[in-house]
A tleap script that builds the chain and sets N, CA, C and O, in Angstrom:
source leaprc.protein.ff14SB
mol = sequence {
  NMET GLU ASN SER GLU ILE LEU ARG LYS ARG
  LEU ILE LEU LEU ALA GLU ARG ARG SER MET
  ALA GLU MET GLU ARG ILE LEU GLY ARG LEU
  LEU ALA SER ARG LEU SER GLY TRP ASP ASP
  GLU VAL CYS GLN ARG VAL ILE ALA LEU LEU
  HIE HIE SER ASP LEU ASP LEU LEU ASP TRP
  LEU ALA GLY LEU LYS LYS PRO GLU GLU GLY
  VAL ASP ARG GLU VAL LEU GLY TRP LEU ALA
  GLU ALA SER THR GLY ALA HIE SER CVAL
}
set mol.1.N position { 51.624 -19.779 57.831 }
set mol.1.CA position { 50.518 -19.373 56.989 }
set mol.1.C position { 50.376 -17.848 57.047 }
set mol.1.O position { 50.570 -17.235 58.097 }
set mol.2.N position { 50.036 -17.252 55.911 }
set mol.2.CA position { 49.883 -15.810 55.827 }
set mol.2.C position { 48.633 -15.364 56.579 }
set mol.2.O position { 47.651 -16.101 56.667 }
set mol.3.N position { 48.687 -14.137 57.122 }
set mol.3.CA position { 47.465 -13.651 57.746 }
set mol.3.C position { 46.476 -13.252 56.659 }
set mol.3.O position { 46.857 -13.082 55.500 }
set mol.4.N position { 45.218 -13.104 57.027 }
set mol.4.CA position { 44.131 -12.890 56.062 }
set mol.4.C position { 44.338 -11.662 55.188 }
set mol.4.O position { 44.098 -11.720 53.983 }
set mol.5.N position { 44.776 -10.559 55.766 }
set mol.5.CA position { 44.953 -9.335 54.995 }
set mol.5.C position { 46.049 -9.492 53.941 }
set mol.5.O position { 45.879 -9.070 52.798 }
set mol.6.N position { 47.154 -10.089 54.322 }
set mol.6.CA position { 48.248 -10.309 53.374 }
set mol.6.C position { 47.814 -11.270 52.274 }
set mol.6.O position { 48.132 -11.062 51.104 }
set mol.7.N position { 47.099 -12.308 52.642 }
set mol.7.CA position { 46.622 -13.289 51.674 }
set mol.7.C position { 45.706 -12.628 50.643 }
set mol.7.O position { 45.840 -12.880 49.445 }
set mol.8.N position { 44.789 -11.795 51.095 }
set mol.8.CA position { 43.879 -11.102 50.180 }
set mol.8.C position { 44.632 -10.118 49.275 }
set mol.8.O position { 44.330 -10.015 48.086 }
set mol.9.N position { 45.599 -9.405 49.828 }
set mol.9.CA position { 46.406 -8.485 49.013 }
set mol.9.C position { 47.188 -9.250 47.949 }
set mol.9.O position { 47.310 -8.800 46.810 }
set mol.10.N position { 47.708 -10.392 48.329 }
set mol.10.CA position { 48.447 -11.228 47.370 }
set mol.10.C position { 47.522 -11.698 46.249 }
set mol.10.O position { 47.903 -11.683 45.078 }
set mol.11.N position { 46.319 -12.113 46.606 }
set mol.11.CA position { 45.338 -12.553 45.622 }
set mol.11.C position { 44.986 -11.415 44.670 }
set mol.11.O position { 44.944 -11.618 43.457 }
set mol.12.N position { 44.735 -10.236 45.197 }
set mol.12.CA position { 44.400 -9.080 44.365 }
set mol.12.C position { 45.556 -8.740 43.429 }
set mol.12.O position { 45.337 -8.460 42.250 }
set mol.13.N position { 46.774 -8.764 43.941 }
set mol.13.CA position { 47.947 -8.481 43.110 }
set mol.13.C position { 48.072 -9.499 41.975 }
set mol.13.O position { 48.332 -9.123 40.832 }
set mol.14.N position { 47.890 -10.775 42.282 }
set mol.14.CA position { 47.956 -11.807 41.242 }
set mol.14.C position { 46.869 -11.618 40.195 }
set mol.14.O position { 47.094 -11.873 39.011 }
set mol.15.N position { 45.701 -11.177 40.621 }
set mol.15.CA position { 44.598 -10.967 39.686 }
set mol.15.C position { 44.828 -9.741 38.804 }
set mol.15.O position { 44.431 -9.728 37.639 }
set mol.16.N position { 45.463 -8.722 39.356 }
set mol.16.CA position { 45.676 -7.484 38.616 }
set mol.16.C position { 46.892 -7.521 37.711 }
set mol.16.O position { 47.023 -6.674 36.828 }
set mol.17.N position { 47.763 -8.457 37.903 }
set mol.17.CA position { 49.019 -8.505 37.143 }
set mol.17.C position { 49.069 -9.714 36.220 }
set mol.17.O position { 50.011 -10.505 36.266 }
set mol.18.N position { 48.059 -9.850 35.391 }
set mol.18.CA position { 47.993 -10.973 34.457 }
set mol.18.C position { 48.654 -10.578 33.138 }
set mol.18.O position { 48.850 -9.394 32.864 }
set mol.19.N position { 48.990 -11.561 32.337 }
set mol.19.CA position { 49.616 -11.272 31.049 }
set mol.19.C position { 48.586 -10.881 29.991 }
set mol.19.O position { 48.943 -10.350 28.940 }
set mol.20.N position { 47.311 -11.145 30.269 }
set mol.20.CA position { 46.252 -10.820 29.309 }
set mol.20.C position { 45.201 -9.942 29.986 }
set mol.20.O position { 44.719 -10.255 31.074 }
set mol.21.N position { 44.859 -8.842 29.323 }
set mol.21.CA position { 43.886 -7.906 29.877 }
set mol.21.C position { 42.533 -8.577 30.111 }
set mol.21.O position { 41.847 -8.251 31.080 }
set mol.22.N position { 42.149 -9.491 29.256 }
set mol.22.CA position { 40.855 -10.172 29.424 }
set mol.22.C position { 40.811 -10.929 30.750 }
set mol.22.O position { 39.791 -10.908 31.438 }
set mol.23.N position { 41.891 -11.588 31.109 }
set mol.23.CA position { 41.916 -12.297 32.396 }
set mol.23.C position { 41.859 -11.313 33.551 }
set mol.23.O position { 41.238 -11.609 34.571 }
set mol.24.N position { 42.484 -10.161 33.425 }
set mol.24.CA position { 42.402 -9.145 34.475 }
set mol.24.C position { 40.954 -8.708 34.683 }
set mol.24.O position { 40.511 -8.548 35.820 }
set mol.25.N position { 40.210 -8.513 33.578 }
set mol.25.CA position { 38.802 -8.107 33.682 }
set mol.25.C position { 37.964 -9.210 34.328 }
set mol.25.O position { 37.152 -8.935 35.212 }
set mol.26.N position { 38.154 -10.438 33.897 }
set mol.26.CA position { 37.394 -11.559 34.453 }
set mol.26.C position { 37.687 -11.703 35.947 }
set mol.26.O position { 36.769 -11.843 36.755 }
set mol.27.N position { 38.947 -11.669 36.300 }
set mol.27.CA position { 39.321 -11.812 37.711 }
set mol.27.C position { 38.833 -10.629 38.535 }
set mol.27.O position { 38.445 -10.796 39.692 }
set mol.28.N position { 38.849 -9.448 37.956 }
set mol.28.CA position { 38.333 -8.273 38.656 }
set mol.28.C position { 36.859 -8.436 38.981 }
set mol.28.O position { 36.422 -8.094 40.080 }
set mol.29.N position { 36.082 -8.961 38.020 }
set mol.29.CA position { 34.647 -9.200 38.268 }
set mol.29.C position { 34.455 -10.263 39.338 }
set mol.29.O position { 33.589 -10.130 40.203 }
set mol.30.N position { 35.261 -11.316 39.280 }
set mol.30.CA position { 35.157 -12.387 40.270 }
set mol.30.C position { 35.448 -11.854 41.666 }
set mol.30.O position { 34.693 -12.118 42.601 }
set mol.31.N position { 36.526 -11.114 41.811 }
set mol.31.CA position { 36.892 -10.595 43.126 }
set mol.31.C position { 35.871 -9.575 43.626 }
set mol.31.O position { 35.553 -9.548 44.815 }
set mol.32.N position { 35.362 -8.745 42.736 }
set mol.32.CA position { 34.375 -7.740 43.147 }
set mol.32.C position { 33.103 -8.395 43.676 }
set mol.32.O position { 32.474 -7.876 44.599 }
set mol.33.N position { 32.728 -9.519 43.103 }
set mol.33.CA position { 31.478 -10.153 43.507 }
set mol.33.C position { 31.621 -11.143 44.659 }
set mol.33.O position { 30.635 -11.446 45.331 }
set mol.34.N position { 32.825 -11.650 44.899 }
set mol.34.CA position { 32.941 -12.746 45.861 }
set mol.34.C position { 33.976 -12.589 46.962 }
set mol.34.O position { 33.840 -13.223 48.009 }
set mol.35.N position { 34.995 -11.781 46.774 }
set mol.35.CA position { 36.133 -11.752 47.700 }
set mol.35.C position { 35.715 -11.518 49.148 }
set mol.35.O position { 36.268 -12.144 50.053 }
set mol.36.N position { 34.767 -10.644 49.383 }
set mol.36.CA position { 34.396 -10.311 50.766 }
set mol.36.C position { 33.853 -11.516 51.529 }
set mol.36.O position { 33.912 -11.542 52.758 }
set mol.37.N position { 33.331 -12.505 50.827 }
set mol.37.CA position { 32.779 -13.686 51.489 }
set mol.37.C position { 33.736 -14.857 51.614 }
set mol.37.O position { 33.374 -15.897 52.164 }
set mol.38.N position { 34.938 -14.705 51.117 }
set mol.38.CA position { 35.898 -15.809 51.114 }
set mol.38.C position { 36.720 -15.856 52.382 }
set mol.38.O position { 37.140 -14.825 52.906 }
set mol.39.N position { 36.946 -17.069 52.871 }
set mol.39.CA position { 37.874 -17.251 53.983 }
set mol.39.C position { 39.268 -17.532 53.409 }
set mol.39.O position { 39.450 -17.575 52.192 }
set mol.40.N position { 40.230 -17.717 54.283 }
set mol.40.CA position { 41.622 -17.920 53.841 }
set mol.40.C position { 41.770 -19.145 52.943 }
set mol.40.O position { 42.524 -19.117 51.970 }
set mol.41.N position { 41.058 -20.209 53.265 }
set mol.41.CA position { 41.176 -21.451 52.484 }
set mol.41.C position { 40.720 -21.229 51.047 }
set mol.41.O position { 41.362 -21.711 50.114 }
set mol.42.N position { 39.624 -20.510 50.860 }
set mol.42.CA position { 39.127 -20.232 49.509 }
set mol.42.C position { 40.106 -19.324 48.770 }
set mol.42.O position { 40.382 -19.542 47.590 }
set mol.43.N position { 40.629 -18.314 49.449 }
set mol.43.CA position { 41.623 -17.441 48.815 }
set mol.43.C position { 42.824 -18.244 48.331 }
set mol.43.O position { 43.339 -17.996 47.241 }
set mol.44.N position { 43.265 -19.191 49.124 }
set mol.44.CA position { 44.401 -20.027 48.728 }
set mol.44.C position { 44.055 -20.901 47.529 }
set mol.44.O position { 44.910 -21.147 46.678 }
set mol.45.N position { 42.806 -21.377 47.450 }
set mol.45.CA position { 42.381 -22.172 46.291 }
set mol.45.C position { 42.400 -21.329 45.020 }
set mol.45.O position { 42.827 -21.801 43.966 }
set mol.46.N position { 41.940 -20.087 45.118 }
set mol.46.CA position { 41.943 -19.199 43.955 }
set mol.46.C position { 43.380 -18.878 43.557 }
set mol.46.O position { 43.708 -18.891 42.371 }
set mol.47.N position { 44.229 -18.595 44.520 }
set mol.47.CA position { 45.636 -18.323 44.227 }
set mol.47.C position { 46.271 -19.513 43.512 }
set mol.47.O position { 47.035 -19.332 42.565 }
set mol.48.N position { 45.962 -20.714 43.957 }
set mol.48.CA position { 46.510 -21.916 43.305 }
set mol.48.C position { 46.086 -21.970 41.840 }
set mol.48.O position { 46.891 -22.324 40.979 }
set mol.49.N position { 44.836 -21.623 41.547 }
set mol.49.CA position { 44.377 -21.628 40.161 }
set mol.49.C position { 45.117 -20.565 39.345 }
set mol.49.O position { 45.404 -20.770 38.166 }
set mol.50.N position { 45.420 -19.437 39.974 }
set mol.50.CA position { 46.080 -18.350 39.259 }
set mol.50.C position { 47.537 -18.642 38.934 }
set mol.50.O position { 48.181 -17.860 38.235 }
set mol.51.N position { 48.060 -19.742 39.424 }
set mol.51.CA position { 49.423 -20.132 39.059 }
set mol.51.C position { 49.470 -20.749 37.656 }
set mol.51.O position { 50.548 -20.975 37.106 }
set mol.52.N position { 48.306 -21.016 37.091 }
set mol.52.CA position { 48.238 -21.496 35.710 }
set mol.52.C position { 48.315 -20.289 34.775 }
set mol.52.O position { 47.988 -19.167 35.162 }
set mol.53.N position { 48.746 -20.534 33.557 }
set mol.53.CA position { 48.887 -19.433 32.600 }
set mol.53.C position { 47.517 -18.916 32.165 }
set mol.53.O position { 46.517 -19.630 32.226 }
set mol.54.N position { 47.498 -17.666 31.729 }
set mol.54.CA position { 46.259 -17.093 31.218 }
set mol.54.C position { 45.757 -17.863 30.005 }
set mol.54.O position { 44.550 -18.039 29.837 }
set mol.55.N position { 46.658 -18.316 29.173 }
set mol.55.CA position { 46.245 -19.088 27.998 }
set mol.55.C position { 45.535 -20.368 28.403 }
set mol.55.O position { 44.502 -20.708 27.826 }
set mol.56.N position { 46.068 -21.081 29.382 }
set mol.56.CA position { 45.395 -22.291 29.857 }
set mol.56.C position { 44.036 -21.958 30.446 }
set mol.56.O position { 43.047 -22.629 30.149 }
set mol.57.N position { 43.979 -20.919 31.287 }
set mol.57.CA position { 42.709 -20.543 31.906 }
set mol.57.C position { 41.666 -20.206 30.852 }
set mol.57.O position { 40.526 -20.660 30.943 }
set mol.58.N position { 42.039 -19.419 29.859 }
set mol.58.CA position { 41.086 -19.045 28.806 }
set mol.58.C position { 40.676 -20.248 27.960 }
set mol.58.O position { 39.511 -20.363 27.579 }
set mol.59.N position { 41.610 -21.138 27.664 }
set mol.59.CA position { 41.270 -22.357 26.914 }
set mol.59.C position { 40.278 -23.215 27.698 }
set mol.59.O position { 39.343 -23.768 27.119 }
set mol.60.N position { 40.479 -23.328 29.006 }
set mol.60.CA position { 39.553 -24.101 29.834 }
set mol.60.C position { 38.184 -23.442 29.873 }
set mol.60.O position { 37.161 -24.118 29.772 }
set mol.61.N position { 38.165 -22.126 30.020 }
set mol.61.CA position { 36.893 -21.399 30.071 }
set mol.61.C position { 36.133 -21.493 28.751 }
set mol.61.O position { 34.905 -21.578 28.742 }
set mol.62.N position { 36.860 -21.477 27.646 }
set mol.62.CA position { 36.243 -21.551 26.324 }
set mol.62.C position { 35.899 -22.979 25.924 }
set mol.62.O position { 35.239 -23.196 24.907 }
set mol.63.N position { 36.334 -23.942 26.703 }
set mol.63.CA position { 36.082 -25.342 26.369 }
set mol.63.C position { 36.984 -25.884 25.290 }
set mol.63.O position { 36.699 -26.934 24.714 }
set mol.64.N position { 38.073 -25.185 25.003 }
set mol.64.CA position { 39.013 -25.637 23.979 }
set mol.64.C position { 39.901 -26.763 24.482 }
set mol.64.O position { 40.371 -27.590 23.701 }
set mol.65.N position { 40.128 -26.792 25.783 }
set mol.65.CA position { 40.927 -27.843 26.411 }
set mol.65.C position { 40.251 -28.228 27.719 }
set mol.65.O position { 39.554 -27.421 28.334 }
set mol.66.N position { 40.464 -29.462 28.132 }
set mol.66.CA position { 39.979 -29.893 29.436 }
set mol.66.C position { 41.019 -29.526 30.489 }
set mol.66.O position { 42.221 -29.652 30.253 }
set mol.67.N position { 40.557 -29.074 31.644 }
set mol.67.CA position { 41.512 -28.759 32.715 }
set mol.67.C position { 42.308 -30.002 33.097 }
set mol.67.O position { 41.787 -31.117 33.114 }
set mol.68.N position { 43.567 -29.782 33.398 }
set mol.68.CA position { 44.416 -30.906 33.790 }
set mol.68.C position { 43.986 -31.449 35.149 }
set mol.68.O position { 43.252 -30.793 35.888 }
set mol.69.N position { 44.440 -32.624 35.461 }
set mol.69.CA position { 44.144 -33.270 36.742 }
set mol.69.C position { 44.605 -32.371 37.890 }
set mol.69.O position { 45.701 -31.811 37.849 }
set mol.70.N position { 43.775 -32.243 38.893 }
set mol.70.CA position { 44.130 -31.464 40.068 }
set mol.70.C position { 43.668 -30.020 40.027 }
set mol.70.O position { 43.784 -29.312 41.026 }
set mol.71.N position { 43.146 -29.565 38.893 }
set mol.71.CA position { 42.645 -28.196 38.807 }
set mol.71.C position { 41.332 -28.127 39.588 }
set mol.71.O position { 40.463 -28.985 39.437 }
set mol.72.N position { 41.203 -27.112 40.412 }
set mol.72.CA position { 40.005 -26.921 41.234 }
set mol.72.C position { 38.859 -26.477 40.328 }
set mol.72.O position { 38.772 -25.314 39.936 }
set mol.73.N position { 37.997 -27.414 40.009 }
set mol.73.CA position { 36.918 -27.132 39.051 }
set mol.73.C position { 35.839 -26.219 39.628 }
set mol.73.O position { 35.153 -25.522 38.880 }
set mol.74.N position { 35.686 -26.216 40.931 }
set mol.74.CA position { 34.715 -25.304 41.528 }
set mol.74.C position { 35.176 -23.858 41.323 }
set mol.74.O position { 34.387 -23.005 40.915 }
set mol.75.N position { 36.437 -23.588 41.603 }
set mol.75.CA position { 36.977 -22.245 41.411 }
set mol.75.C position { 36.951 -21.887 39.924 }
set mol.75.O position { 36.649 -20.747 39.569 }
set mol.76.N position { 37.260 -22.836 39.065 }
set mol.76.CA position { 37.197 -22.596 37.625 }
set mol.76.C position { 35.770 -22.242 37.216 }
set mol.76.O position { 35.567 -21.405 36.337 }
set mol.77.N position { 34.794 -22.868 37.840 }
set mol.77.CA position { 33.388 -22.539 37.576 }
set mol.77.C position { 33.048 -21.116 37.976 }
set mol.77.O position { 32.303 -20.434 37.272 }
set mol.78.N position { 33.586 -20.659 39.101 }
set mol.78.CA position { 33.375 -19.269 39.513 }
set mol.78.C position { 33.965 -18.325 38.479 }
set mol.78.O position { 33.381 -17.291 38.154 }
set mol.79.N position { 35.133 -18.697 37.969 }
set mol.79.CA position { 35.791 -17.895 36.951 }
set mol.79.C position { 34.943 -17.868 35.674 }
set mol.79.O position { 34.833 -16.832 35.018 }
set mol.80.N position { 34.351 -19.006 35.331 }
set mol.80.CA position { 33.489 -19.075 34.148 }
set mol.80.C position { 32.277 -18.165 34.320 }
set mol.80.O position { 31.880 -17.479 33.378 }
set mol.81.N position { 31.687 -18.151 35.512 }
set mol.81.CA position { 30.555 -17.256 35.780 }
set mol.81.C position { 30.979 -15.800 35.609 }
set mol.81.O position { 30.254 -15.002 35.016 }
set mol.82.N position { 32.145 -15.462 36.126 }
set mol.82.CA position { 32.643 -14.078 36.023 }
set mol.82.C position { 32.936 -13.713 34.568 }
set mol.82.O position { 32.802 -12.552 34.179 }
set mol.83.N position { 33.335 -14.701 33.764 }
set mol.83.CA position { 33.675 -14.409 32.374 }
set mol.83.C position { 32.435 -14.076 31.547 }
set mol.83.O position { 32.530 -13.404 30.520 }
set mol.84.N position { 31.277 -14.547 31.997 }
set mol.84.CA position { 30.034 -14.261 31.280 }
set mol.84.C position { 29.278 -13.093 31.892 }
set mol.84.O position { 28.263 -12.643 31.361 }
set mol.85.N position { 29.792 -12.610 33.021 }
set mol.85.CA position { 29.119 -11.523 33.717 }
set mol.85.C position { 28.049 -11.999 34.657 }
set mol.85.O position { 27.465 -11.201 35.388 }
set mol.86.N position { 27.773 -13.317 34.653 }
set mol.86.CA position { 26.793 -13.882 35.588 }
set mol.86.C position { 27.439 -14.006 36.939 }
set mol.86.O position { 28.648 -14.210 37.041 }
set mol.87.N position { 26.645 -13.884 37.974 }
set mol.87.CA position { 27.203 -14.087 39.313 }
set mol.87.C position { 26.133 -14.573 40.257 }
set mol.87.O position { 24.979 -14.147 40.218 }
set mol.88.N position { 26.563 -15.482 41.104 }
set mol.88.CA position { 25.700 -15.953 42.188 }
set mol.88.C position { 26.535 -15.915 43.443 }
set mol.88.O position { 27.410 -16.759 43.636 }
set mol.89.N position { 26.281 -14.971 44.276 }
set mol.89.CA position { 27.109 -14.765 45.474 }
set mol.89.C position { 26.618 -15.606 46.609 }
set mol.89.O position { 27.189 -15.566 47.699 }
savepdb mol mol.pdb
quit
Protein backbone atom coordinates (compact mmCIF):
# COMPACT_ATOMS: atom_id res chain seq x y z
CA UNK A 1 0.00 0.00 0.00
CA UNK A 2 1.21 3.51 -0.82
CA UNK A 3 2.16 5.83 1.99
CA UNK A 4 -0.19 8.74 2.69
CA UNK A 5 1.90 11.45 1.04
CA UNK A 6 2.34 9.49 -2.19
CA UNK A 7 -1.34 8.58 -2.23
CA UNK A 8 -2.38 12.23 -1.88
CA UNK A 9 0.07 13.34 -4.59
CA UNK A 10 -1.31 10.67 -6.90
CA UNK A 11 -4.86 11.85 -6.20
CA UNK A 12 -3.94 15.48 -6.90
CA UNK A 13 -2.18 14.51 -10.13
CA UNK A 14 -5.23 12.52 -11.30
CA UNK A 15 -7.48 15.46 -10.49
CA UNK A 16 -5.28 17.98 -12.30
CA UNK A 17 -4.76 15.91 -15.44
CA UNK A 18 -8.31 15.42 -16.67
CA UNK A 19 -9.38 15.47 -20.30
CA UNK A 20 -11.98 18.17 -19.60
CA UNK A 21 -11.24 21.50 -17.94
CA UNK A 22 -14.64 21.48 -16.20
CA UNK A 23 -13.75 18.27 -14.36
CA UNK A 24 -10.41 19.78 -13.33
CA UNK A 25 -12.28 22.75 -11.79
CA UNK A 26 -14.81 20.53 -10.01
CA UNK A 27 -12.11 18.24 -8.66
CA UNK A 28 -10.00 21.21 -7.62
CA UNK A 29 -12.91 22.55 -5.54
CA UNK A 30 -13.51 19.12 -4.03
CA UNK A 31 -9.88 18.66 -3.05
CA UNK A 32 -9.56 22.21 -1.71
CA UNK A 33 -12.53 21.72 0.59
CA UNK A 34 -12.03 18.14 1.73
CA UNK A 35 -8.59 16.63 1.08
CA UNK A 36 -7.07 17.64 4.42
CA UNK A 37 -9.70 15.61 6.29
CA UNK A 38 -9.40 12.44 4.24
CA UNK A 39 -7.61 9.31 5.36
CA UNK A 40 -5.93 6.86 2.97
CA UNK A 41 -9.09 4.79 2.51
CA UNK A 42 -11.11 7.81 1.37
CA UNK A 43 -8.32 8.92 -0.97
CA UNK A 44 -8.35 5.46 -2.55
CA UNK A 45 -12.15 5.66 -2.99
CA UNK A 46 -11.81 8.99 -4.80
CA UNK A 47 -8.99 7.65 -6.96
CA UNK A 48 -11.19 4.68 -7.91
CA UNK A 49 -13.93 7.08 -9.05
CA UNK A 50 -11.40 9.05 -11.10
CA UNK A 51 -10.67 5.96 -13.18
CA UNK A 52 -13.99 6.64 -14.92
CA UNK A 53 -14.00 8.95 -17.93
CA UNK A 54 -14.82 12.62 -17.57
CA UNK A 55 -17.78 12.14 -19.88
CA UNK A 56 -19.25 9.46 -17.63
CA UNK A 57 -18.63 11.56 -14.52
CA UNK A 58 -20.30 14.62 -16.04
CA UNK A 59 -23.25 12.56 -17.34
CA UNK A 60 -23.76 11.13 -13.85
CA UNK A 61 -23.51 14.56 -12.24
CA UNK A 62 -25.98 16.03 -14.73
CA UNK A 63 -28.38 13.14 -14.27
CA UNK A 64 -28.14 12.16 -17.92
CA UNK A 65 -27.10 8.62 -17.03
CA UNK A 66 -27.30 6.50 -13.91
CA UNK A 67 -23.96 5.49 -12.42
CA UNK A 68 -23.03 1.92 -13.21
CA UNK A 69 -23.07 -0.77 -10.54
CA UNK A 70 -20.19 -0.46 -8.10
CA UNK A 71 -19.70 3.30 -8.44
CA UNK A 72 -19.15 4.88 -5.02
CA UNK A 73 -22.23 7.06 -4.78
CA UNK A 74 -21.06 8.83 -1.64
CA UNK A 75 -17.92 10.07 -3.41
CA UNK A 76 -20.03 10.94 -6.46
CA UNK A 77 -22.23 13.01 -4.12
CA UNK A 78 -19.19 14.93 -2.90
CA UNK A 79 -18.31 15.59 -6.52
CA UNK A 80 -21.87 16.81 -7.15
CA UNK A 81 -21.57 19.23 -4.22
CA UNK A 82 -18.27 20.54 -5.61
CA UNK A 83 -19.83 20.95 -9.06
CA UNK A 84 -22.43 23.35 -7.65
CA UNK A 85 -19.97 25.16 -5.43
CA UNK A 86 -21.77 23.91 -2.32
CA UNK A 87 -19.67 22.29 0.34
CA UNK A 88 -20.16 20.66 3.67
CA UNK A 89 -16.85 19.76 5.24
